[in-house]
C-alpha positions in Angstrom: 15.8 -1.4 -34.5 18.6 -2.4 -36.9 18.6 -3.9 -40.3 20.9 -6.9 -41.0 21.1 -9.0 -44.2 18.2 -7.0 -45.6 15.9 -8.1 -42.7 14.5 -6.0 -39.9 15.8 -6.9 -36.5 14.4 -5.7 -33.2 16.6 -4.9 -30.2 15.5 -7.0 -27.1 16.1 -6.5 -23.4 16.2 -9.5 -21.1 13.0 -11.6 -21.6 12.9 -12.5 -18.0 13.6 -9.4 -16.0 13.6 -6.7 -18.8 17.1 -5.5 -17.8 19.2 -4.0 -20.5 22.5 -4.7 -18.6 24.3 -7.6 -20.0 27.6 -9.1 -21.1 28.3 -11.3 -24.1 28.4 -15.1 -23.8 32.2 -15.8 -23.8 33.5 -17.1 -27.1 30.0 -17.1 -28.7 31.1 -15.2 -31.8 33.6 -18.0 -32.5 30.8 -20.5 -32.9 28.0 -18.4 -34.3 29.8 -16.7 -37.2 30.0 -13.4 -35.3 26.4 -13.4 -34.0 25.9 -12.2 -30.4 24.3 -14.0 -27.4 24.0 -12.1 -24.1 23.9 -13.0 -20.4 21.6 -10.7 -18.4 23.6 -9.2 -15.5 20.5 -9.2 -13.3 19.0 -12.7 -13.6 21.6 -14.6 -15.7 19.2 -15.5 -18.6 21.0 -16.2 -21.9 19.3 -14.5 -24.8 19.7 -13.2 -28.3 19.5 -9.3 -28.1 18.6 -9.0 -31.8 15.7 -10.8 -33.4 13.4 -10.7 -36.4 9.6 -10.8 -36.2 7.8 -13.8 -34.7 6.5 -14.6 -38.2 10.0 -14.4 -39.7 11.4 -16.8 -37.1 8.4 -19.2 -37.5 8.9 -19.1 -41.3 12.6 -19.9 -40.9 11.7 -23.0 -38.9 9.0 -24.0 -41.4 11.0 -23.4 -44.6 14.7 -23.7 -43.7 15.4 -25.7 -40.5 13.2 -28.8 -40.9 15.4 -31.3 -42.7 15.8 -35.0 -43.6 13.6 -36.9 -41.2 16.2 -39.7 -40.9 19.1 -37.4 -40.1 19.5 -35.0 -37.1 22.1 -32.5 -38.1 23.5 -29.3 -36.6 21.7 -27.2 -39.2 18.4 -28.9 -39.6 15.8 -30.7 -37.5 13.2 -33.4 -37.8 11.3 -35.2 -35.1 11.4 -38.4 -37.2 14.7 -39.5 -35.7 15.3 -42.2 -33.2 17.0 -39.8 -30.7 14.1 -37.3 -30.9 11.5 -40.0 -30.8 13.1 -41.4 -27.6 13.0 -38.1 -25.8 9.4 -37.4 -26.9 8.4 -40.8 -25.5 10.2 -39.8 -22.3 8.2 -36.6 -22.0 4.9 -38.5 -22.6 5.7 -41.0 -19.9 6.8 -38.2 -17.6 3.3 -36.5 -18.0 1.4 -39.8 -17.7 3.3 -40.7 -14.5 2.5 -37.5 -12.7 -0.9 -36.4 -14.0 -2.1 -39.0 -16.4 -2.9 -38.7 -20.1 -5.9 -40.9 -20.5 -8.9 -39.0 -21.7 -7.1 -35.7 -21.2 -7.2 -33.0 -23.8 -3.7 -32.2 -24.8 -2.6 -29.3 -27.0 0.9 -29.4 -28.4 2.2 -25.9 -29.4 4.8 -26.3 -32.1 3.5 -29.7 -33.0 5.9 -30.2 -35.9 5.2 -33.4 -37.9 2.9 -34.7 -35.2 5.1 -37.5 -33.8 4.6 -36.6 -30.2 0.8 -36.3 -30.6 0.8 -39.9 -32.0 2.7 -41.0 -29.0 0.2 -39.2 -26.7 -2.7 -40.8 -28.5 -1.2 -44.2 -27.5 -1.7 -43.1 -23.8 -5.4 -42.3 -24.6 -5.1 -38.5 -25.0 -7.5 -36.4 -27.0 -4.9 -34.4 -29.0 -4.7 -31.2 -31.0 -1.7 -29.5 -32.6 -0.8 -25.8 -33.2 1.8 -25.6 -35.9 2.9 -22.7 -38.2 4.3 -24.9 -41.0 1.9 -25.6 -43.8 3.9 -28.7 -44.7 3.8 -30.1 -41.2 0.1 -29.4 -40.9 -0.4 -31.4 -44.1 1.3 -34.3 -42.3 -0.9 -33.9 -39.3 -4.0 -34.0 -41.5 -2.7 -37.2 -43.1 -2.5 -38.7 -39.6 -6.0 -37.5 -38.9 -4.7 -35.3 -36.1 -6.8 -32.1 -35.7 -4.6 -28.9 -35.9 -4.4 -25.2 -36.4 -2.0 -23.8 -39.0 -0.5 -20.7 -37.5 1.4 -19.4 -34.4 0.2 -19.9 -30.9 -0.8 -16.3 -30.7 -2.8 -16.6 -33.9 -4.5 -19.7 -32.6 -5.6 -17.8 -29.4 -7.2 -15.2 -31.6 -8.8 -17.6 -34.1 -12.4 -18.5 -34.4 -11.5 -22.2 -33.9 -10.1 -21.3 -30.5 -12.9 -18.9 -29.4 -15.8 -20.9 -30.7 -14.2 -24.3 -30.5 -14.0 -27.0 -27.9 -13.3 -26.9 -24.2 -10.0 -25.7 -22.8 -7.0 -28.1 -22.5 -6.0 -30.2 -19.5 -2.4 -30.1 -20.6 -0.4 -27.9 -23.0 3.0 -29.1 -24.1 5.9 -27.2 -25.6 8.8 -29.4 -26.5 12.0 -27.6 -27.7 9.6 -24.8 -28.7 9.6 -22.2 -25.9 13.2 -21.4 -26.4 12.7 -21.0 -30.2 10.0 -18.4 -29.8 10.6 -14.7 -30.4 8.8 -13.8 -27.2 8.6 -16.8 -24.8 6.4 -14.9 -22.3 3.8 -14.4 -25.0 3.8 -18.1 -25.7 3.3 -19.0 -22.1 0.5 -16.4 -21.8 -1.2 -18.2 -24.7 -0.8 -21.5 -22.9 -2.3 -19.9 -19.7 -5.4 -18.8 -21.5 -5.7 -22.1 -23.4 -5.7 -24.2 -20.2 -8.5 -25.1 -17.8 -8.2 -23.8 -14.2 -5.4 -25.8 -12.5 -4.4 -27.2 -15.8 -0.8 -28.1 -16.6 1.9 -26.8 -19.0 4.8 -29.1 -19.7 8.1 -27.6 -21.0 10.9 -29.8 -22.4 14.2 -28.4 -23.5 17.8 -29.3 -23.6 19.6 -29.6 -20.2 22.7 -27.6 -21.1 23.2 -24.6 -18.8 25.0 -24.9 -15.4 25.0 -28.7 -15.6 27.8 -31.2 -16.6 28.8 -30.7 -20.3 26.9 -33.0 -22.5 28.3 -32.1 -25.9 31.1 -29.9 -27.2 30.2 -26.2 -27.5 30.5 -26.4 -31.3 27.7 -29.0 -31.3 25.5 -26.6 -29.2 26.1 -23.2 -30.8 26.1 -22.9 -34.6 26.1 -20.4 -37.5 22.3 -20.7 -37.8 20.5 -17.4 -37.1 20.7 -17.2 -33.3 17.1 -15.7 -33.2 15.8 -19.1 -34.3 16.9 -20.3 -30.8 16.9 -16.9 -29.0 16.7 -18.3 -25.4 18.8 -20.8 -23.5 17.2 -21.8 -20.2 18.8 -23.1 -17.1 16.4 -24.6 -14.5 16.4 -21.4 -12.5 15.6 -19.1 -15.5 12.9 -21.5 -16.8 11.3 -21.5 -13.4 11.4 -17.7 -13.4 9.8 -17.5 -16.9 7.0 -19.8 -15.7 6.5 -18.0 -12.4 6.1 -14.6 -14.2 3.3 -16.0 -16.4 1.3 -17.7 -13.7 2.8 -21.2 -13.5 4.2 -23.0 -10.5 6.5 -26.0 -11.1 5.3 -29.1 -9.3 7.5 -31.8 -10.9 11.0 -31.7 -12.6 13.0 -34.6 -14.0 16.6 -35.3 -12.8 17.9 -32.9 -15.4 21.5 -32.7 -14.0 22.3 -36.2 -15.3 19.7 -36.2 -18.1 20.0 -35.0 -21.7 16.8 -33.0 -21.3 15.2 -30.7 -18.8 11.4 -31.4 -18.4 9.1 -29.5 -16.0 5.5 -29.9 -15.2 3.9 -26.6 -14.0 0.4 -25.9 -12.8 -1.7 -22.9 -13.8 -2.2 -20.7 -10.7 -4.3 -17.7 -9.9 -3.1 -15.0 -12.2 -2.0 -12.5 -9.5 -0.4 -15.1 -7.2 3.2 -14.4 -6.3 5.4 -17.3 -7.2 9.0 -17.2 -5.9 11.9 -17.7 -8.2 15.6 -16.9 -8.3 17.8 -16.4 -11.4 21.4 -17.3 -11.9 24.6 -15.4 -11.1 25.7 -14.0 -14.4 29.4 -14.4 -13.5 28.9 -18.1 -12.9 27.1 -18.4 -16.2 30.0 -16.7 -18.0 32.5 -18.9 -16.2 30.5 -21.9 -17.2 30.9 -21.0 -20.9 34.6 -20.3 -20.4 35.0 -23.8 -19.0 32.8 -25.3 -21.7 34.9 -23.7 -24.4 38.2 -25.0 -23.0 36.8 -28.5 -22.5 35.4 -28.5 -26.1 38.8 -27.8 -27.6 39.6 -31.5 -26.8 36.8 -32.5 -29.2 37.2 -30.2 -32.2 37.3 -33.1 -34.6 34.1 -34.6 -33.3 
């Protein structure tokens, strides 16, 4: 463990394969104010090797990173923005197209201000939100959306989960899994929350090993890197799901799309699900090329 800025940081190995062999993401310190991101030499996962506690990261999102709902900036986030609303609508339609949402129980982990749950209600879903922000849960209550105020892990241990209603048909995590201190724990929570053969839906940015969709300085920032400690490619996301008992059955055309959206089904817990990571040298080369290309857009 190390202590930085008077906060306790934990040293992490690769979240996907647990290897401690890694290299730095090329040029990352130039964009993150000296903070380090690593590329695992075994599976190619991009991760932050130093992180605070899960609660500290959740508190940072709740109290520091949710900003003006009308403005999506590089240092703050709100779902109440036309761009974010459009991609949430895309995710809802993706789920409805492939498994249907009508009369399905849907739990959104990291529910934020509840905008996606409102969209899902429009498809006829029975919705529930799990959200660590007190402020956001107050907004959920105003919208009469039932919710649990706390982390996903706390929800799983809560009396409302154990003594509450039936398990979910669908669990969604949108731009949430990569912001968790320990993504495997979040997926394990989803696994236990779902019915047999239920579905988890993960939506995240389509940024790694795909055509460049924004300059690198619009992707990396001086925000604490542990508030976004993982950056998934399709291969590493597939691996993370496989290791926690989920098999991908649908994926959107993420190469040309701004987002990567996968629908994965809960499998028998001990079933072997094949996956293959990324070549770390190709990942490093990707960032070298991204950095060089981004120099043309420094004023953007």
